[in-house]
C-alpha positions in Angstrom: 36.1 17.5 46.2 36.0 13.8 45.2 32.3 13.6 46.0 31.6 16.7 43.9 33.6 15.1 41.0 31.8 11.8 41.4 28.4 13.6 41.4 29.4 15.5 38.3 30.4 12.3 36.5 27.2 10.6 37.5 25.1 13.6 36.3 27.0 13.6 33.0 26.5 9.9 32.5 22.8 10.1 33.2 22.4 13.1 30.9 24.3 11.4 28.2 22.3 8.2 28.5 19.1 10.2 28.4 20.3 12.1 25.3 21.3 8.9 23.6 17.9 7.4 24.4 16.2 10.4 22.8 18.4 10.2 19.7 18.2 6.5 19.3 16.3 5.5 16.2 13.8 2.6 16.1 15.0 -0.1 13.8 12.0 -1.1 11.6 11.8 -3.9 9.1 9.0 -4.2 6.6 8.1 -6.9 4.1 7.1 -4.6 1.3 8.4 -1.3 0.1 5.1 0.6 0.3 5.2 -0.2 4.0 8.8 1.2 4.2 7.7 4.4 2.5 4.7 5.0 4.8 6.8 4.2 7.9 9.4 6.7 6.8 6.7 9.4 6.4 5.3 8.8 9.8 8.5 8.0 11.6 10.7 10.7 10.2 14.2 10.8 11.6 13.2 8.7 14.6 13.3 5.5 12.5 15.5 3.6 10.1 13.5 1.3 7.8 14.6 -1.6 5.7 12.2 -3.4 3.3 12.9 -7.1 2.6 11.2 -7.7 -0.7 12.5 -6.5 -4.1 9.8 -4.0 -5.2 9.8 -5.6 -8.7 9.1 -9.1 -7.6 5.8 -10.9 -6.9 5.1 -10.1 -3.2 3.3 -13.5 -2.8 6.5 -15.4 -3.5 9.6 -14.1 -1.8 12.4 -16.5 -0.7 13.8 -15.6 2.7 17.6 -15.2 2.6 20.3 -15.1 5.3 20.6 -11.3 4.8 16.9 -10.9 5.7 17.4 -12.9 8.9 20.4 -10.8 9.8 18.6 -7.5 9.1 15.7 -8.6 11.3 17.8 -9.9 14.2 17.9 -6.5 16.1 14.7 -5.0 14.7 12.5 -3.1 17.2 9.5 -3.5 14.9 8.6 -5.8 12.1 5.7 -4.7 9.8 3.9 -7.0 7.3 1.0 -6.5 5.0 -0.9 -9.5 6.2 -4.0 -11.0 4.6 -1.9 -14.0 3.6 0.1 -12.0 1.1 3.5 -12.1 2.7 3.3 -15.5 4.4 7.0 -15.9 3.9 7.5 -13.3 6.7 7.0 -16.0 9.3 10.1 -17.8 8.1 12.1 -14.6 8.4 10.8 -13.9 11.9 11.4 -17.5 13.1 15.0 -17.5 11.7 15.9 -14.1 13.2 16.0 -15.3 16.7 14.4 -12.0 17.8 11.6 -12.7 20.3 10.4 -9.1 20.3 9.0 -9.2 16.8 7.1 -12.5 17.2 3.4 -12.5 16.4 1.4 -11.0 19.3 4.3 -8.9 20.6 4.4 -5.1 20.4 7.4 -5.5 18.0 5.1 -7.1 15.4 2.5 -5.3 13.4 0.1 -6.4 10.7 -0.4 -3.1 8.9 -3.8 -3.8 7.4 -5.7 -4.0 10.7 -9.1 -2.2 10.3 -8.8 -1.9 6.6 -12.1 -2.9 4.9 -11.2 -6.0 2.9 -12.8 -7.0 -0.4 -13.4 -10.4 -2.0 -13.7 -12.5 1.1 -14.1 -16.1 -0.2 -17.3 -18.0 0.7 -15.2 -21.2 0.6 -11.5 -22.0 0.4 -10.3 -24.9 -1.7 -7.0 -25.5 -3.5 -9.1 -26.3 -6.6 -9.8 -22.6 -6.8 -6.1 -21.7 -7.0 -4.3 -19.4 -4.6 -7.3 -18.0 -2.9 -6.6 -15.7 0.0 -8.8 -16.9 2.9 -8.8 -13.4 4.5 -9.7 -11.6 1.3 -7.9 -9.7 -1.4 -4.6 -8.4 0.1 -3.7 -5.7 -2.4 -5.2 -3.0 -0.3 -2.4 -0.4 -0.8 -3.6 0.6 -4.2 -6.5 2.6 -2.6 -5.1 5.8 -1.1 -7.8 5.8 1.6 -6.5 2.5 2.9 -3.0 4.0 3.2 -4.5 6.5 5.6 -5.5 3.6 7.8 -2.1 1.9 7.4 -0.4 5.1 8.4 -2.5 5.4 11.5 -1.7 1.8 12.5 2.0 2.4 12.1 1.9 5.7 14.0 0.1 4.0 16.9 2.6 1.3 17.1 5.6 3.7 16.9 4.0 5.7 19.8 3.6 2.5 21.8 7.3 1.5 21.4 8.6 5.1 21.7 6.2 7.1 23.9 8.6 9.9 24.5 8.3 10.8 20.8 4.5 10.3 20.6 3.7 13.9 19.7 6.4 13.8 17.0 4.8 10.7 15.3 1.3 12.3 15.6 2.6 15.4 13.9 4.1 13.4 11.1 1.0 11.3 10.7 -1.2 14.3 10.4 1.1 15.9 7.9 1.2 12.7 5.8 -2.6 12.3 5.8 -3.0 15.9 4.8 -0.6 15.5 1.9 -2.5 12.4 0.8 -5.7 14.3 1.0 -4.2 17.1 -1.2 -3.2 14.5 -3.8 -6.6 12.9 -3.6 -8.8 16.0 -3.8 -6.6 19.0 -4.5 -5.5 21.7 -2.2 -8.1 24.3 -3.2 -11.0 22.1 -2.1 -9.3 21.2 1.2 -8.6 24.8 1.9 -12.3 25.7 1.4 -13.5 23.0 3.8 -11.0 23.8 6.5 -9.2 21.6 9.1 -11.6 18.7 8.9 -11.9 18.8 5.1 -9.8 15.7 4.6 -11.8 13.6 7.0 -15.1 14.8 5.5 -14.1 14.1 1.9 -12.7 10.7 2.9 -16.0 9.7 4.6 -18.1 10.9 1.6 -15.8 9.0 -0.8 -16.1 5.8 1.2 -19.9 6.2 1.3 -20.0 6.7 -2.5 -21.4 10.2 -2.0 -18.5 12.5 -2.9 -19.8 13.7 -6.3 -23.4 14.2 -5.2 -22.2 15.9 -2.0 -19.9 18.3 -3.9 -22.7 19.1 -6.4 -25.2 19.9 -3.7 -22.8 22.4 -2.3 -21.7 23.8 -5.7 -18.2 22.6 -5.1 -17.7 20.3 -8.0 -15.6 22.8 -9.9 -13.2 22.9 -6.9 -12.4 19.2 -7.0 -8.8 18.4 -8.0 -6.2 15.7 -7.4 -6.5 12.1 -8.3 -10.3 12.1 -8.1 -10.5 14.8 -10.7 -7.9 13.1 -12.8 -9.8 9.9 -12.7 -13.2 11.4 -13.8 -12.7 10.3 -17.5 -12.3 6.7 -16.2 -15.7 6.4 -14.5 -17.4 3.2 -15.7 -14.5 2.2 -18.0 -13.9 -1.6 -18.1 -10.4 -3.1 -17.9 -8.9 -6.5 -17.9 -6.1 -7.5 -15.4 -3.9 -10.5 -15.3 -4.2 -11.1 -11.5 -6.8 -9.9 -8.9 -4.4 -7.0 -8.1 -6.5 -4.0 -8.9 -9.9 -4.4 -7.2 -9.2 -1.7 -4.6 -7.7 0.7 -7.2 -10.6 0.2 -9.6 -13.3 0.6 -7.0 -11.7 3.8 -5.7 -11.3 5.5 -9.1 -14.5 4.3 -10.8 -13.1 1.6 -13.1 -14.8 -1.8 -13.6 -12.8 -5.0 -13.8 -14.4 -7.0 -16.6 -12.3 -10.1 -15.9 -8.9 -11.5 -15.2 -6.6 -13.4 -17.5 -6.0 -15.9 -14.7 -9.0 -18.1 -14.5 -7.8 -19.2 -11.1 -5.4 -17.1 -9.0 -1.8 -18.2 -9.3 -2.5 -20.6 -12.2 -1.4 -19.6 -15.8 -4.5 -19.0 -17.9 -5.6 -22.0 -20.0 -6.2 -21.5 -23.7 -10.0 -21.8 -23.4 -10.2 -19.0 -20.8 -7.9 -16.9 -22.8 -10.2 -17.1 -25.8 -13.2 -16.3 -23.5 -11.4 -13.1 -22.5 -10.9 -12.3 -26.2 -14.7 -12.6 -26.7 -15.3 -10.4 -23.7 -12.9 -7.7 -24.8 -14.5 -7.6 -28.3 -18.1 -7.6 -26.9 -17.5 -4.8 -24.3 -14.9 -2.8 -26.2 -12.3 -3.0 -23.4 -9.2 -1.0 -24.3 -6.8 -1.8 -21.4 -5.2 -4.9 -20.1 -3.1 -4.5 -16.9 -0.3 -7.0 -16.5 1.9 -6.8 -13.4 5.6 -6.7 -14.4 6.4 -10.0 -12.7 3.7 -12.0 -14.6 4.2 -13.4 -18.2 2.7 -11.1 -20.8 2.0 -14.0 -23.2 -1.7 -14.3 -22.5 -2.2 -10.5 -22.5 -0.3 -10.1 -25.8 -2.4 -12.9 -27.3 -5.6 -11.1 -26.3 -4.3 -7.8 -27.6 -3.4 -9.4 -30.9 -7.0 -10.5 -31.4 -8.6 -7.2 -30.3 -8.0 -3.5 -30.1 -6.9 -3.6 -26.4 -3.5 -2.3 -25.2 -1.3 -4.2 -22.8 0.1 -2.1 -20.0 2.9 -3.7 -18.0 2.5 -2.2 -14.6 4.5 -1.9 -11.3 2.6 -2.0 -8.1 5.0 -1.3 -5.3 6.9 1.9 -4.3 10.5 2.1 -5.6 9.8 -0.4 -8.4 10.6 2.1 -11.1 11.7 5.8 -11.4 8.0 6.7 -12.1 7.0 5.1 -8.8 9.6 6.3 -6.5 7.0 7.5 -3.9 3.6 6.2 -3.1 2.0 9.3 -4.5 3.9 8.9 -7.8 2.9 5.2 -7.9 -0.8 6.2 -7.9 -0.3 9.0 -10.4 1.7 6.6 -12.6 -1.1 4.0 -12.7 -3.7 6.6 -13.5 -1.6 8.2 -16.3 -0.9 4.8 -17.9 -4.6 3.9 -18.0 -5.7 7.3 -19.2 -3.2 7.3 -22.0 -4.3 3.8 -23.1 -8.0 4.8 -22.9 -7.5 7.9 -25.1 
């Protein structure tokens, strides 16, 4: 009888531990809030995610705090943007005392792996300001890059939690499909079938989307952000910082110039006046000014021209209008369309 009882207890214990292991959530820490959002979409109820940076602050300059170190101490996975944007992450990782999330370990992920990077510098010198040696890091403002980021995150979650691999794949596929619907509209995706999102993504990356749709008499079926952005094709804008190159390239805008003559250095008066001349000459209507930068230079240019200053948020959860990644992109497009009208 005692042996039977002991066996029952052992079976109950093993079963309980297995159930606990199945129910245990991976603890994920991200540097930026867009990474938190994407991880939650891919990880579902198998993850708990904490973002370190305030979504309203400059992601380049975040001061690590004891709270960040504490949050990261027991993390299973630490995700950073990389591309020298969130360099402050290293201090958080070092101070956490958590060896599992160190660079090179499975618990550490640079989310921008395999993302095609723009503006790779031909030389790096402090004289040129805060140049990113690995290229422009603001990759998340192109939705096609978010597909890659989501794939990277899903692959790492599957590596850390192989028992739930199919779950993460299912959520990844659903998130990518949702992004595709936002990008191109559900009607066009339904017409193209299961591989429609991949086809349209490839054609967009190759710069062939509009010609490809026209050749198949599908232009009238295009919806989503790409349809929304059609009036912006070829329009010139000014930005304060080199924040919007990925966004502009994806939606057909042209960046005529930046208010910063050198990244990270406030614009000198001479350069500011050169921007005034450029705006007048080209008839630029829009100046994008990230919320964490001073608007003095932008307002000066606007006062001398017909351009409008748009103070913009660039991370998820930075404002009620940008409480999801999808709403962030919609918000930026709507702001620019309104200023252009």
